[in-house]
N, C-alpha and C positions, 0 to 999 in steps of 0.2 A: 540606394538607401529603396527609390519607387519600384525597384525591380522586385521587393522583397513581398508587393501587395499582391499581385498578382500569381505569385509562387506558392504564397500561403493560402490563395485562393482556390488554386488548383491540386493542392494537396488534401485541404476540406472536402473538395470536391469529390477526390477519389477513395474518400472516408466515406462520403456517403452513399456512393455507387460499390458496391463491395465487389473488391480486384479478385484475384485468382487467389487461390491458397499455394502459399509458399509452402509446398511440402518439407516434410524434413528430410526426404533425398535427396530432393532438388538444390538443398539447402548450403551453397559452400561455406568454407573455412570464415570467412572475410565478413560474410552477412553473420553466419552465428554467433560470431566475438561481438559484432556492431550491435543486435538485440539485445544479447547477456548484459552489455553495458548500459544498454537502455533498462532493461528489467533492474538492475543492482539500481541503481543511481534513483529512479522515482518508486522504486518499494520504498524507502526509507525517508524520502522529503517528503515534507505535507501537502504532494501534487497526487493527481491520482495516477496510476502506474498501469493502470489496463489503458486507458486510453492512449498514454504513449508509447505501450509495448506494440499497439498496431498500428499512431499512425506516422511515426518514424520510418518503417520496414515499405509500408503504403507510401509514402511520401517519394523516398527513393527508388520505388518502380520494383520492390520484390515483393509485393502482394502480402495477405494475412499470414502470417506466419503459424497460425491454427493454435488452437487449446493443448494439442498433444505437445507442441513443443515448446510452449509456455510454461505447461505447470515443470515438466522435467526440469529448464533454467532454473525455477522457483525456487526448489531445491539447493540452488546456488545462495541463495538469499537466507535460504531456512540455517543453513550450514554459517553462512557470517555473521547471524546475530548469536547462534548459539556460543562459535568462537570465541567473538568479539565479550559477549556476558558469559562465556562459562565460569568464572571464577566466582560472579554475582548470584547464577543459577546454581551452583552447588554449595555455596553459604547458604541461602535463602531456604533451601532442599533441604539439609542436613539440619541447619537446623529447626525448621518447622518439624521436622520428623521428631526432631531432641525434645523439642518443646511440646509435643502435643505426649511421648511417650511418659515425662516428667510433669505433665499438666502445668505448665509454664505458658501460661498462653498469655501472658503482657509481652511477650519477645519479643524484640523488633523484628527476627527472624519468621517468624509466627504470625505477626499482624503482615508481613511483607506477603508471606506464602498462601495464605487463606486469601488475602487483597487479590492476587492475581488470581488461584484459585476459581474464587467467587468472580471476580470481574470478568471472566471470558465464558461464564456460562449466559449471560444475556445472547452475544453474538452466535453460541451453540445454536438455542432455542429460536431466536430469531432466521436461522439458518434453515432451521428445521421446518418451522413454519411455513416457509417461503417454499420448500421443496412440497409440502403436504397442498398449501391451497395455490400458488401459482407455479404448477410442474411445468410450464412453460415459459417460466421466467425470463431465458437466453432471450424470447422473442417478445415479450412483453415492452409496454410503453414504458417501464421503467428503465428500459434498456436503450431508448432511443436516442438521438442525436442532440434533438433539444433540450430532454431532462436532465443529460449530463452534462449541456452547458449551464441549463440555470442550476443545476446542483454546485458546480462549481464556483459560480458568481457566488450564491449563497452561502457557501462554505467561507468565501473571501471574504463574506462583509462578518460572518460570525468570527471567523479568526482576529479580525481587524478591531472588534468591538470587545474581544478577550483581550486585545493588547493595549489596547486603554483602558478597561476597568480591572482589568487584574491587576491585584496587587504585588505580584512576585514578590513575596516574602517567605514564602515555606519552604525549606529545603529538604533533601532528600532523607532525613532522621526524623521528617514530621507526618510522614506519609502513615496511612494509619490503612485499617479493614475499611472504613467508608470509603477512602478516597480511591482503591480498588474497585468498589462495586459502584462508583460513581464514574468513571474514567471506562469501566466497561457497557456500562450503557453506553456512553459515549463513543465507542467503539463500533458498537451495535449499528450505526449509522453506517459504515464502511461498506453493508451490507446493498445501499445504494450505489450503481454505480458512477463515481466521478467524484465520490467526497472524500475518498483516501483513507487507511485506519491511519497513517502515520499522521494526518492531518486532523480527524477527530476526536483525536485522542489526546493530541498536544491544545486543542483549542478548548477541550474539558478540562483540562490540568490548568491553561492559564485562568479558566473564570473561576477554579479552585482555590486560586492564588498561590500557585508554583511558582518558582523561578523556570524560566523558559528553557533550561539545562536539564532541570530537574524535573519535569512536568516531560519533554523527549527522554531521556534516561527510563521511566517509570513507565512510558508509553512502550517503549522496543521490550521492556521486559514483559510487560503484560501480554505483548503482541506475539512472542514467542511459541504458546499454545494454539493462539488462533493461526500466526500465521502455518504454523507447520501442520495442521489439521487440514487446513485447505487446501496446501502443497499436496498432499496426500491424496485427499477425495480429486485434486482434477488429474492428479497422476493417472486416477485411475482409467481415463478419457484416453493417455496413451496405451496401457498396457492391453485396454478391448481394443486399441486398432490394429492395424498392419506393423509389426514389427518387423519384417523381414528384411524389407526395404530400409531402414534405417542407416542414415551417414551417420558413424558412431561418431568419426572424427569430429564433424563439425557440432553435433550434438555435446558432446565433452569439451569441445573449445567455448561454446556458449555457455554452460555448466559453470565452466573455469573463470569465464569472465564475469558471469553475474556474481561468481560470489564472492571477487577480488573487489569490483565494484560496489559491492552490497557493505563490506567493511568500510572501504575508504569514505563511502555516502555517509556510516553510522560515525565514522572517528571525526569526520566533517562537519557534520551537523550538531553533533555534543559541544565540539570546541568554537563553532561560529553562532550558537547561543549565548555561550557563557560574555560575550561582550557585543551582541549586535540582536535587534529584534527581529520579528517574522514579517515585517512587512513586505522583503522583497518578494515572498511568496505570497504573500495577499494582490498586491499588483501584479505576477505574473499568473494567479486562477483566474483573476478579474479580466486580462488580456485575453488569457484562453478560450472562455467561455464567451467572453464578447465577439471574438472573432466567428466560433462556430455559430452565434446567432444571425452574424451578418451572413455568412455563407446560406444558411436556408433563407434569410428574408430576401435574397439577391437570387436564389433559384442555384445557387453554385452547387448546394449539397442538398440531398435528400435526406427528411427525417427517416431515417431507419433506425 
């Protein structure tokens, strides 16, 4: 057990001192699959996927997989959520169109569809504002190791409060347009690295009195447009880079691994929250943030 402590410190030190980037053409099949699994699992659990996709390969000595590879395998997560919720998405989409054509604005499908649409606007506006006012956001203090640690702890505390005070009485059928807007505002927090889109929306849902599984389900549906748009924007970096030397076999393997692990993560979380609380994620986030702060305080990690 004690051997885990220096290993963790070494891992965090490696994260703080940027390792060489593991370019797509150098990445082997096994590495691509492992990173794809990490992406899929952490994208939908209420923890930060950005930090984990970087930390795991660095801890294993593979280096940072880079934005290009991450952007491509994120498409697997997008495909998984659309696949899992295809029937829901089709019903809401068609129901919203029919309601708009017949002026049946009180239908549940219309409320759900408009809630998802309006709930997506805050994160889009927030993203655009960051592009305009913080053009060098990737190198800003908001992306520093210390910020990620503090945000992780802060979100853990918010989730804990939501778990304690949330009534958890409202079901999926009670969702309204207002719920979509409120959860959409909560989703905007995910623009800050370390927050986690799933974590911020799940926390918001619990504060709104939703059942845990209902909050997670609506969080996933609300996340479809945001995750898709974010993935497509990040994918631009892949096409802007050198595509000639891409290891297509590893790339496709990582994509497939992300798709399967994302689907399983969604499946597991929805069933887990029907019978269990979110405390396991609270404690995990607290430990994650505390470990980074400890590494910073002891000089094992640079605040970059």
